[in-house]
KOLTIRO-877127 format. One record per residue (C-alpha): residue number from 1; x, y negated, z; residue in three letters. Coordinates in Angstrom, 3 decimals, m for minus. Each point is the difference from the previous one (the first is absolute). Layout:
<pts>
    n         x         y         z  res
  NUM         X         Y         Z  Ala
...
</pts>
This chain:
<pts>
    n         x         y         z  res
    1   m30.958    77.372   m26.429  Unk
    2    m2.465    m2.737     1.229  Unk
    3    m2.911     2.518    m0.758  Unk
    4     1.495     2.773     1.928  Unk
    5     0.793    m2.286     3.009  Unk
    6    m3.564    m1.325    m0.031  Unk
    7    m1.152     3.605    m0.223  Unk
    8     2.166     0.825     3.125  Unk
    9    m1.142    m3.039     1.911  Unk
   10    m3.727     0.999    m0.730  Unk
   11     0.650     3.521     1.171  Unk
   12     1.656    m1.089     3.312  Unk
   13    m2.979    m2.179     0.762  Unk
   14    m2.463     2.598    m1.083  Unk
   15     1.823     2.607     2.156  Unk
   16    m0.270    m2.428     3.044  Unk
   17    m3.569    m0.755    m0.691  Unk
   18    m0.809     3.706    m0.140  Unk
   19     1.657     0.405     3.328  Unk
   20    m1.913    m2.926     1.552  Unk
   21    m3.467     1.427    m1.482  Unk
   22     0.988     3.460     1.418  Unk
   23     0.441    m1.598     3.404  Unk
   24    m3.326    m1.942    m0.258  Unk
   25    m1.971     2.787    m1.413  Unk
   26    m0.688     1.509     3.489  Unk
   27    m0.779    m3.407     1.477  Unk
   28    m3.667    m0.319     1.305  Unk
   29    m0.082    m3.727    m0.292  Unk
   30     0.714     0.131    m3.737  Unk
   31    m2.838     2.606    m0.563  Unk
   32    m2.349    m2.149     1.919  Unk
   33     0.586    m3.195    m1.990  Unk
   34    m0.387     1.690    m3.339  Unk
   35    m2.435     2.577     1.063  Unk
   36     2.066     2.603    m1.809  Unk
   37     1.605     3.289     1.522  Unk
   38     3.476    m0.132    m1.231  Unk
   39     0.694     3.448     1.172  Unk
   40    m1.727     1.483    m3.060  Unk
   41     2.007     0.792    m3.093  Unk
   42    m1.299    m2.677    m2.475  Unk
   43    m0.035    m2.978     2.467  Unk
   44     3.358     1.017     1.160  Unk
   45     1.432     0.095    m3.519  Unk
   46    m1.746    m3.348    m0.710  Unk
   47     1.445    m1.517     2.974  Unk
   48     3.547     1.162    m1.059  Unk
   49    m0.413    m1.381    m3.461  Unk
   50    m1.170    m3.407     1.202  Unk
   51     2.667    m0.527     2.433  Unk
   52     2.687     1.407    m2.397  Unk
   53    m0.998    m2.457    m2.738  Unk
   54    m0.140    m3.038     2.551  Unk
   55     3.347     0.802     1.523  Unk
   56     1.545     0.752    m3.360  Unk
   57    m1.001    m3.446    m1.266  Unk
   58     1.305    m1.722     3.076  Unk
   59     3.291     1.978    m0.210  Unk
   60     0.332    m1.193    m3.635  Unk
   61    m0.217    m3.618     1.164  Unk
   62     1.916     0.279     3.291  Unk
   63     2.851     2.320    m0.641  Unk
   64     1.841    m2.154    m2.822  Unk
   65     0.121    m2.892     2.481  Unk
   66     1.438     2.252     2.715  Unk
   67     2.619     1.360    m2.239  Unk
   68     0.912    m3.628    m1.188  Unk
   69     0.272    m1.012     3.627  Unk
   70     2.226     2.920     0.990  Unk
   71     2.173    m0.640    m2.954  Unk
   72     0.566    m3.756     0.926  Unk
   73     0.751     0.949     3.486  Unk
   74     2.491     2.454    m1.167  Unk
   75     1.643    m2.621    m2.306  Unk
   76    m0.087    m2.606     2.873  Unk
   77     1.569     2.478     2.274  Unk
   78     2.839     1.037    m2.374  Unk
   79     0.729    m3.693    m0.792  Unk
   80     0.359    m0.878     3.832  Unk
   81     2.148     2.992     0.621  Unk
   82     2.281    m0.803    m3.024  Unk
   83     0.362    m3.565     1.387  Unk
   84     0.824     1.154     3.562  Unk
   85     3.438     1.024     0.973  Unk
   86     0.725     3.567     1.148  Unk
   87     1.323    m1.254     3.428  Unk
   88    m3.224    m1.973     0.575  Unk
   89    m2.061     3.192    m0.891  Unk
   90     2.069     2.112     2.500  Unk
   91    m0.200    m2.621     2.850  Unk
   92    m3.754    m0.304    m0.561  Unk
   93    m0.567     3.796     0.107  Unk
   94     2.170     0.150     3.197  Unk
   95    m1.608    m2.708     1.657  Unk
   96    m3.616     1.424    m0.717  Unk
   97     0.936     3.294     1.551  Unk
   98     1.271    m1.690     3.084  Unk
   99    m3.062    m2.202     0.112  Unk
  100    m2.110     3.103    m0.202  Unk
  101     1.800     1.698     2.955  Unk
  102    m0.380    m3.062     2.252  Unk
  103    m3.731    m0.255    m1.002  Unk
  104    m0.441     3.541     0.914  Unk
  105     1.629    m0.477     3.321  Unk
  106    m1.858    m3.287     0.613  Unk
  107    m3.247     1.436    m0.641  Unk
  108     0.217     3.007     2.470  Unk
  109    m1.042    m2.088     3.152  Unk
  110    m3.186    m0.850    m1.905  Unk
  111    m1.150     3.481     0.112  Unk
  112     0.140    m0.022     3.892  Unk
  113    m2.811    m2.655     0.124  Unk
  114    m3.499     1.239     0.101  Unk
  115    m1.197    m1.875    m2.962  Unk
  116    m2.433     1.081    m2.940  Unk
  117     2.040     1.914    m2.703  Unk
  118    m0.989    m2.472    m2.588  Unk
  119     1.711    m2.853     2.089  Unk
  120     3.010     2.229     0.574  Unk
  121     0.499     0.587    m3.638  Unk
  122    m0.442    m3.648    m0.991  Unk
  123     2.591    m1.087     2.644  Unk
  124     2.441     2.708    m1.267  Unk
  125    m0.472    m0.909    m3.596  Unk
  126     0.611    m3.748     0.869  Unk
  127     3.190     0.981     1.938  Unk
  128     1.393     1.911    m3.049  Unk
  129    m0.903    m2.898    m2.344  Unk
  130     1.682    m2.537     2.153  Unk
  131     3.252     1.832     0.333  Unk
  132     0.178     0.791    m3.700  Unk
  133    m0.579    m3.511    m0.921  Unk
  134     2.707    m1.171     2.539  Unk
  135     2.460     2.595    m1.421  Unk
  136    m0.642    m1.288    m3.741  Unk
  137     0.299    m3.705     1.106  Unk
  138     3.311     0.657     1.934  Unk
  139     1.571     1.834    m2.956  Unk
  140    m1.165    m2.568    m2.614  Unk
  141     1.297    m2.981     2.122  Unk
  142     3.112     1.542     1.721  Unk
  143     1.463     2.307    m2.439  Unk
  144     3.215    m1.678    m0.305  Unk
  145     0.577     0.000     3.720  Unk
  146    m1.193     3.427     0.396  Unk
  147     2.467     1.119    m2.813  Unk
  148     2.785    m1.939     1.834  Unk
  149    m0.694     1.566     3.137  Unk
  150     0.036     3.654    m1.531  Unk
  151     3.136    m0.569    m1.934  Unk
  152     1.854    m1.742     2.925  Unk
  153     1.512    m3.433     0.263  Unk
  154    m3.169    m1.956     0.553  Unk
  155     1.701    m3.409     0.401  Unk
  156     2.227     0.395    m2.894  Unk
  157    m2.907     1.260    m2.166  Unk
  158    m2.315    m2.972     0.937  Unk
  159     2.755    m2.526    m0.417  Unk
  160     0.665     1.371    m3.577  Unk
  161    m3.630    m0.030    m0.855  Unk
  162    m0.239    m3.593     1.161  Unk
  163     2.982    m0.999    m1.983  Unk
  164    m1.320     1.799    m3.097  Unk
  165    m3.373    m1.643     0.526  Unk
  166     1.553    m3.419     0.239  Unk
  167     1.967     0.589    m3.141  Unk
  168    m3.352     1.069    m1.761  Unk
  169    m1.755    m3.010     1.184  Unk
  170     2.723    m2.305    m1.607  Unk
  171    m1.005     1.573    m3.396  Unk
  172    m3.232    m0.976    m1.460  Unk
  173    m2.083     3.215    m0.764  Unk
  174    m1.334     0.594    m3.643  Unk
  175    m3.570     1.157    m0.135  Unk
  176    m0.740     1.878    m3.204  Unk
  177    m3.360    m0.221    m1.712  Unk
  178    m1.638     2.622    m2.224  Unk
  179     0.645    m1.570    m3.302  Unk
  180     3.742    m0.305     0.410  Unk
  181     0.311     3.654     1.270  Unk
  182    m2.002     1.250    m3.091  Unk
  183     2.169    m2.355    m2.428  Unk
  184     3.049     1.989     1.039  Unk
  185     2.643    m2.686    m0.568  Unk
  186     0.166    m0.540     3.857  Unk
  187     2.203     3.140     0.195  Unk
  188     2.696    m1.380    m2.221  Unk
  189    m0.195    m3.487     1.708  Unk
  190     0.506     1.848     3.308  Unk
  191     2.845     1.978    m1.431  Unk
  192     1.894    m2.990    m0.992  Unk
  193    m0.129    m1.511     3.604  Unk
  194    m1.338    m3.225    m0.914  Unk
  195    m3.036     0.603     2.397  Unk
  196     1.050     1.061     3.465  Unk
  197    m2.056     1.873     2.651  Unk
  198    m1.881     0.751     1.806  Unk
  199    m2.649     1.138    m2.604  Unk
  200    m3.538     0.095     1.580  Unk
  201    m2.667     2.289    m1.635  Unk
  202    m3.468    m0.303     1.588  Unk
  203    m2.072     2.940     0.574  Unk
  204    m2.977    m1.734    m1.872  Unk
  205     2.197    m0.319    m3.189  Unk
  206     0.715     3.752     0.293  Unk
  207    m3.693     0.699     0.252  Unk
  208    m0.555    m2.244    m3.026  Unk
  209     2.740     2.050    m1.856  Unk
  210    m1.529     3.177     0.929  Unk
  211    m3.446    m1.216    m1.129  Unk
  212     1.388    m1.088    m3.414  Unk
  213     1.921     3.360    m0.181  Unk
  214    m3.344     1.918     0.438  Unk
  215    m1.752    m1.919    m2.512  Unk
  216    m2.107     1.773    m2.715  Unk
  217     1.561    m2.424    m2.686  Unk
  218     3.205     1.518    m1.413  Unk
  219     1.656    m3.369    m0.332  Unk
  220    m0.573    m1.098     3.690  Unk
  221     0.921     3.474     1.176  Unk
  222     3.211    m0.168    m1.716  Unk
  223     0.891    m3.430     1.285  Unk
  224    m0.906     1.031     3.486  Unk
  225     2.266     3.164    m0.101  Unk
  226     2.782    m2.109    m1.582  Unk
  227    m0.238    m2.569     3.082  Unk
  228     0.166     2.975     2.574  Unk
  229     2.987     1.454    m1.968  Unk
  230     1.764    m3.347     0.169  Unk
  231    m0.326    m0.120     3.775  Unk
  232     1.258     3.453     0.401  Unk
  233     2.945    m0.913    m2.165  Unk
  234     0.693    m3.118     1.967  Unk
  235    m0.117     1.850     3.267  Unk
  236     2.340     2.763    m1.163  Unk
  237     2.344    m1.607    m2.362  Unk
  238     0.633    m3.489     1.486  Unk
  239     1.999    m0.957     3.350  Unk
  240    m2.792    m2.430     0.906  Unk
  241    m2.345    m0.045     3.092  Unk
  242    m3.596     0.988    m0.803  Unk
  243    m2.540    m0.637     2.555  Unk
  244    m3.622     1.151    m0.294  Unk
  245    m2.206    m2.047     2.202  Unk
  246    m3.517     1.099     1.232  Unk
  247    m1.049    m3.519     0.640  Unk
  248    m3.363    m0.576    m1.525  Unk
  249    m2.637    m2.818     0.081  Unk
  250    m3.525     1.572     0.106  Unk
  251    m1.825    m3.316    m0.465  Unk
  252     2.171    m0.814    m2.977  Unk
  253    m1.450     1.845    m3.157  Unk
  254     2.489    m0.593    m2.811  Unk
  255     3.450     1.357    m0.026  Unk
  256     1.410    m3.296    m1.314  Unk
  257    m1.324    m1.889     2.989  Unk
  258     1.314     2.779     2.309  Unk
  259     3.363    m0.315    m1.515  Unk
  260     0.253    m3.744     0.563  Unk
  261    m1.319     0.324     3.422  Unk
  262     2.591     2.545     0.897  Unk
  263     2.720    m2.207    m1.602  Unk
  264    m1.119    m2.891     2.093  Unk
  265     0.255     2.183     3.268  Unk
  266     3.443     1.443    m0.843  Unk
  267     1.310    m3.260    m1.486  Unk
  268     0.942     1.973    m3.018  Unk
  269    m0.106    m0.309    m3.745  Unk
  270    m2.410     1.642    m2.517  Unk
  271     1.621     1.692    m2.876  Unk
  272    m2.513     0.195    m3.031  Unk
  273    m0.533    m0.620    m3.537  Unk
  274    m3.814    m0.731     0.196  Unk
  275    m0.658    m3.602    m0.890  Unk
  276    m3.069    m0.315     2.182  Unk
  277     1.665     1.363     3.180  Unk
  278     2.859    m2.581    m0.777  Unk
  279    m2.307    m2.847     0.120  Unk
  280    m1.883     1.162     3.160  Unk
  281     3.332     0.420     1.838  Unk
  282     1.223    m3.265    m1.063  Unk
  283    m3.231    m1.662     1.059  Unk
  284     0.282     1.557     3.460  Unk
  285     3.831    m0.865     0.383  Unk
  286     1.405     3.507    m0.495  Unk
  287     3.214     0.350    m2.038  Unk
  288    m0.299     2.126    m3.010  Unk
  289     2.671     1.928    m2.059  Unk
  290    m1.647     0.294    m3.548  Unk
  291     1.861     2.810    m2.074  Unk
  292    m1.399    m1.552    m3.167  Unk
  293     1.517    m3.372     0.808  Unk
  294     3.308     1.822     0.727  Unk
  295    m0.203     1.906    m3.379  Unk
  296    m0.438    m3.312    m1.847  Unk
  297     2.948    m1.582     1.972  Unk
  298     2.501     2.576    m1.084  Unk
  299    m1.041     0.163    m3.708  Unk
  300     2.718    m0.850    m2.556  Unk
  301     0.205    m3.668    m0.687  Unk
  302     0.615    m0.816    m3.734  Unk
  303     0.353    m3.556    m1.660  Unk
  304    m0.891    m0.973    m3.535  Unk
  305     3.038     0.590    m2.207  Unk
  306     1.355     3.102     1.857  Unk
  307     0.604     3.101    m1.825  Unk
  308    m1.178     3.444     1.073  Unk
  309    m0.316     3.609    m1.340  Unk
  310    m3.485     1.384     0.127  Unk
  311    m1.943     3.235    m1.060  Unk
  312    m3.028    m0.762    m1.922  Unk
  313    m2.632     2.590     1.139  Unk
  314    m3.251    m0.916    m1.817  Unk
  315    m1.901    m2.532    m2.086  Unk
  316    m1.267    m3.178     1.616  Unk
  317    m3.400    m1.607    m0.196  Unk
  318     0.956    m2.695    m2.576  Unk
  319     1.056     0.615    m3.432  Unk
  320     3.677     1.550    m0.391  Unk
  321     0.616    m0.270     3.748  Unk
  322     1.821     2.665     1.816  Unk
  323    m0.122     0.840     3.765  Unk
  324     2.898     0.874     2.211  Unk
  325     0.751     0.047     3.825  Unk
  326     2.927    m0.833     2.400  Unk
  327     1.043     2.402     2.546  Unk
  328    m2.071    m1.600     2.629  Unk
  329    m3.146     0.365    m2.222  Unk
  330    m0.265    m3.653    m1.241  Unk
  331    m1.653     0.023    m3.438  Unk
  332     2.037    m1.436    m3.040  Unk
  333    m1.865    m1.144    m3.044  Unk
  334     2.227     0.412    m3.236  Unk
  335    m0.774    m2.447    m2.767  Unk
  336     0.002     2.181    m3.296  Unk
  337     0.767     3.030     2.030  Unk
  338    m2.565     2.279    m1.617  Unk
  339     2.636     1.354    m2.322  Unk
  340     2.531     0.906     2.682  Unk
  341    m2.520     2.289     2.209  Unk
  342     2.164     2.839     1.653  Unk
  343     3.283    m1.938    m0.614  Unk
  344     2.403    m1.994     2.024  Unk
  345     0.548    m3.377    m1.278  Unk
  346     2.014    m3.150     1.031  Unk
  347    m2.489    m2.897     0.637  Unk
  348     0.179    m3.795     0.982  Unk
  349    m2.362    m1.174     2.658  Unk
  350    m2.262    m2.777    m1.285  Unk
  351    m2.204    m0.571     2.887  Unk
  352    m1.003     1.075     3.561  Unk
  353    m3.680    m0.085     1.131  Unk
  354    m1.208     0.328     3.462  Unk
  355    m3.593     1.234     0.121  Unk
  356    m2.371     1.188     2.931  Unk
  357     0.758     3.497    m1.041  Unk
  358     3.762    m0.228    m0.053  Unk
  359     2.837    m1.369    m2.201  Unk
  360     0.128     0.460    m3.839  Unk
  361     3.252    m0.391    m1.943  Unk
  362    m0.095    m0.999    m3.707  Unk
  363     2.782     1.004    m2.206  Unk
  364     0.820     0.201    m3.614  Unk
  365     2.535     2.250    m1.746  Unk
  366     3.383    m1.421    m0.332  Unk
</pts>
């Protein structure tokens, strides 16, 4: 397929080169420069071949970049449309139509002045640009007021919006980072209601998710797509407010630093399971909700001497050891458990060890 595409790119460039050569073959300046009459058959064919090869090579280099740019622009446009409400799109289209009509009426008097055509055209273009920009600014900043006026009851609507805003401001916003979205446990945490809204998802986090989902590496691509699926699941299945913010910081290059800066501005908390982001946020005075810490906090607590039933799954590293797990994933090391693989046994807890990787429970058959 790549070979076929390269051949097509070369043929497109060669065709354009042949057209250019045909147009230049009758030009006198070219014949004078090289002292060759290109109206003759052999020079004419040579000119076609040379231009065809040159343009073909250029198209082989340029066309893939053009296609990549168009593809990136398409993905960016689709993502922006998906993140925009239908009402905002309708208001934007209507405002653009109104702006174009007003600009057309405002530009009529300019044609009455005796000015050069190029000056008139520039002034008309400027008028159109100004009115279109004003329309987009008004829709983006005053959409709620416009919606209230169109629906009626402007005062009541604005009052309800203010009350709703004050209630939102009393709740600390939670800003999700990429790692906690990909991890997936955030859906279950939000479902339980232990974390209230609003949930903030920055646009630059979505861009990072899309970049991971488009990766050539199968594992990264799978993780990115799972993160996007988790966001869709949260938005569709959970009665919690999701806000996608376009706030960005061009001067800040890393996503972690952007998250911390956004949290400082919004006076919110960062939800993550990234150790480095956790430390950066704490250093800059931003509160962090770490899902790993939450997971460790709710794990089963056992004490030496307690009895428990375990299912031995596999052989351990040491001689005659067996390995089992609790429901929350805590590893259980079974002394002399090799003989009980794939069996349920009653065991007594001998000790509990807390390591950097998590908690280990040591038991022996009763």
